[in-house]
N, C-alpha and C positions, 0 to 999 in steps of 0.2 A: 530558346527556352522550351518551345513546344516540342522540339525534337528530343530534348532531355526528358520531358515528361512522358512522351511516347515510349522512349527507351526503357524508363523505369517500369511503366505499365507492362511492356512486353516481357521484361525480365521476370516480374512478379507472376504474370500469367503462365510463363513457361515453367517456372519453378513449381507453381501450383499444380499444373497439369502433369508434369513429368517427374516431379520430386527432385531430391538431391541425391546423386549417386554416392555409393559407399563401396567399400572393399567387398561387401557381400552382394552377390548378384541378385539375390532375392530380397534384399532389404532396402527400404527407402527411409532416409532420415529427414526429419523436419522439426523445427522448433514447435513444441506443442502449443505455444501461444500464437504463433504466426501461421494459423490454419492447421489444426490437428489432423491426425490420420483419418478421422471419420469423414464420410462423404458430406455430411451436413456442415462440418467445419470448413471443408474446402469451398462449399457453395457460399458459406457465410463470407469467406474472404473474397471470393469472386464477385459477390453482390456489392461489396464495398469498392471493388476494383483497385483502388489505390490506398485503402486504409488497412494497415496491418496491425494486429494486436501485439502489444509489447508490455513486459513487466518493467516498470521504472522503480528505481530505488534511490534513497538519499543516504549518504555516508559522510563521515568526518574523519579527520586525522586523529582527533581525540573524542572520547565519548562524552565527558562532562568537563569541558575546559573551564578554567577560572575566568577566562575572557573569550568572547566569541572569535572564532577564526574562519567561519564560513563553511557551509556544507557543499557537497558536490552532487551532481545528478548523474546517475548511471542507468544504462539499460542492462537487464539481467538475462543471461542465457538460462532458460528454464530447463535445459538438459544437463549442462555442466555446473550451473550455479555461479559461473564467473560473472563479475560485474565490470562492464566496460565503461570507462569514463566518457561522459558527454561534455561536461564542463563545470566550472565552478558557479555556484548559485549567488554567492556574495552575501548570504544570510545564513545564520544558524537555524536549520529547519528541523522540526520534530515530527512533521507529518505532511503528506502530500495526497492530493485527490484530483482525479481527472473528471472533467465535465464533458460528457458525450454529446450534449446539445451544442456546445460551442467549439468542441475539439480543443480545449485549453486545459493546461495543467496548473494547479494552484498549490501553494504551500503555506503552512503556518509556522512562524518562527517561535523558537523556544522562549518561554517567559521567565525562566529561572536559571541562574548560574550560581550554584552553591548558595552563598548568602545574599547575592544580588538579585533583585526582582524587578521586572519591568513588564509592561503589557506586551502580549504577543501581537504580531503583525500579520496581515494577510498579504501575500505576494502572488504574482503570476510568474510562472517559470517557462521560459522558452525551451520547448522540447528538442530543438535542434542544437542549441548552444549551451543550455543549462542556466543561462543568465536569469536572475530574478529581478522583477520590477515591483517596487512597493505600490500597493493599493492604499493601505492605511493601517492605523492601529486599531485593533479590534476592541471596541468600547461598548459594553452593554449599559453602563451607567457612568457616574462621575467618580467611581473608585479609582485610586491612583494606579493600580496595576492588576492585570488579569493574566492568568496562564491558561492557554487553550491548547488542545491536542485532539487527535483522532478525527481529522476532517474526512467527510465522505459525502458524495453526491447521491441524491435519489434520482429516479428516472426522469423527473421533471426539471432537473437542473438546479435544485435547491441544495445549498451547501449546509451540512450539519457539522457541528463540532461540540466538544465537551468543554465547559467552563470549569476548570479544575479548582479555581479559587472559591467559587460558590457551589460547586458540585451540581451543576445544571447542564441540561441539554440545550443547545442553541442553534438557531439558523443565522447565517451570516450573509449580509448584503455584499454582492460581488463588486459593486461600484463604490460604496462608501466604507465598507468593512464594519458597518454597524451590526451589532449582534442583538438578536431578539431571543432572550433566554427564559426558560421555564423549568420549574422543579418537577421531578418525577416522583411518583409515590414510592416510598421506601428508601429515599435517598440512595439510589442505586450506585452512585459513584463514590460514596464515602467509604473509607477504609481500603480502597484499591489504589495502589501506586499507578499513576498515569502511564508510566513506562511499561507496565505489565498488562495493560488493557488492550484488547482488540475490539474495534467497533467499525462496522461497515454495512452498507446495504447489499443484500444478496441480489440475484438476478430476477427475483420476484418483487423487488422494491420493498423488502422487509428489512428493517434495521436490526442487525444482530450485535449482541454484546457478549464478548468472551473474556471471562475473568478467572484468575487462578485461585486455588485453595478454597478453604471454607471460611466464611465470614458470617457473623451473627446478623449483619445487615441483610444478607440474602436468604436467611433461613426461612423455610416454608412450612406451612401446616399440612401440606399434602403428604400423605403417607408414601406415595410412590416417587417423590422427589429424591434423586440420588445426589447427596451433597457430600459424599465421603471422599474428599480429595478430588484430584483431577482438575480439569478446566471446565467451568460451568458456562453453558450457553443460554442466553436470554434473548427474547425478541420484544421489540417495542410495540406496545399497544397504545396507539395515538388517541383512541377514543377515551381511554381511561388514564392516560398520561402515566403509564407504568411499564416496567419491564417484567415479562412473564418468563419464569424458568421453563426451559424445554428439556435439557438433557445434560449429562456430564460426559466429557470426553476424557478417557483414560489413556495413558501411555505417552502423553506429551512430555518432552524434556522440560523439567521445572514447572510442569502443569500450567503452561501459558503459551500463547501464540499472539503476541502484541503487534500492533501497527501494520495489519495486513489488509487484504482485499480479496474479493471473489473474482475468480476467472470468468470473464464475460461469455466464454464459449462453453465451459464445462460446469460452471457453478461450484467448483472446488475452491475452498478458502485457502489462501496462501498467507502464512504468517512467519514470524521470526522467533527463534528461541533465544536464550540468554547468551550474552557475549562471553567469549573465553579468550584468555591470553592477555588480559588487562591487569592493571594494578588496582585492587579493590580499595586500598588505603587512600589513594589519591584520585580515584575515579578516572584514571587515565588509561586509555587503551591505545596501543600502537597501531599503525596501519595494518600490521600483520594479524591483528585480532580478528577472529572468525566467529561465525555463528551459522546456524542451519536455517535454510528455507524449509518450512513445514507445509506439507500439503494435507489438508484435512477435509474429510467428508463430514460437514456439520450435520447434515440430515442423518447420516449413518452413525454419527458419534464416534468416529475413529480416525486415527492418523493413518494415512495411506502411503506416505513417503516423506523423505527428507533429503536435502542436498546441501552440502557445505557451500558457503559463499564467503566472499572476502570484502575488503575495503570498509569494514566497520559499518555495514548497513544497519540502519535502525528504523527505517520505515519504507514500505513498498506499496505500489498501487498499479493497477492495470490501466492502460490507455491505448490509444490508437495513433499510429504515425500515418500522415497523409503523404501525397506525392511530393509536395514541396519540401517537407521535412526529410523525406527519404533521399531526395537529391542533395540536400545540404549535408547529410551524413556521408555521402560519397559512395561510389559504386562498390568498392571493396568491403566497406562496413555493411552495406546492404546485403551483399552476398553472404558474408559471415553471419549476419543476423538471420537470414532466411535458411541458411544451411550450416548450423553450428556443428562443430566437430564433437563427437562423443569422446569422453575420457577413455584413455587406454587402460 
């Protein structure tokens, strides 16, 4: 076992130091999330030694099935957009979040299937196999059912999520799944489809909310607030329990970037646009249904890139893989992960 760990560390350090060769003699390829081309990014990877940043995603065979069939966990190549299967989760998951304190991945199960409603559940997801383990039903009170989404951890390891039933922001206990919910000024979640909402903590531990279109709920009295379409960015003011409008991002497909996360190395927000290739009447999307990964400079207020992806992804988050997980992935998968092939 110790020899395997040493081998993995040696491979990682060699790839970090010398890069991944390509057909171009003057060009070095590397996954931008697994130690980007900047010197600071390489050092960040070396500092962790055996922890490599990776973009995880959850996807389903169907987008909104009449009955749950279970989501799958993928790791996503951030150069090509391809989603490589890790394994089945065993639960229908609408959002995932990584806890950097404990190096664990968590998911929230979907609370609604067409006309059927039940409470969302909190699960822990094995990053090496994709298997989900139930922690408990998320219960803020004695109401029969609650629908939660948009999980995100702050830097202290506290899990936040949105209570879509009561339109509240909540913290969730990772041991009991009990939710402590509170209302925010202006009812910021009312009138926004949860599937269109993006919410995540940035690298400065500020909770960002990204919502599409124009809604009377978000109208402001400030003259310089730009609410003319696009996707609107808000940041959470914990002292006053409200979301403050910051800017509008124009040029996004469908004016939204839901269920995304901030790159821990670059601070760029990665989100998803709308699904294409499905059946709108039945809310069914085949495996071939695609959508784009969106790379957004939230501070700059602009879209800086998009990459097509597959496997009906509907939520993504950044995490880190440690030595033991890398070993379980296997040597070939590890090399393919660290040295992804660019599309021809």
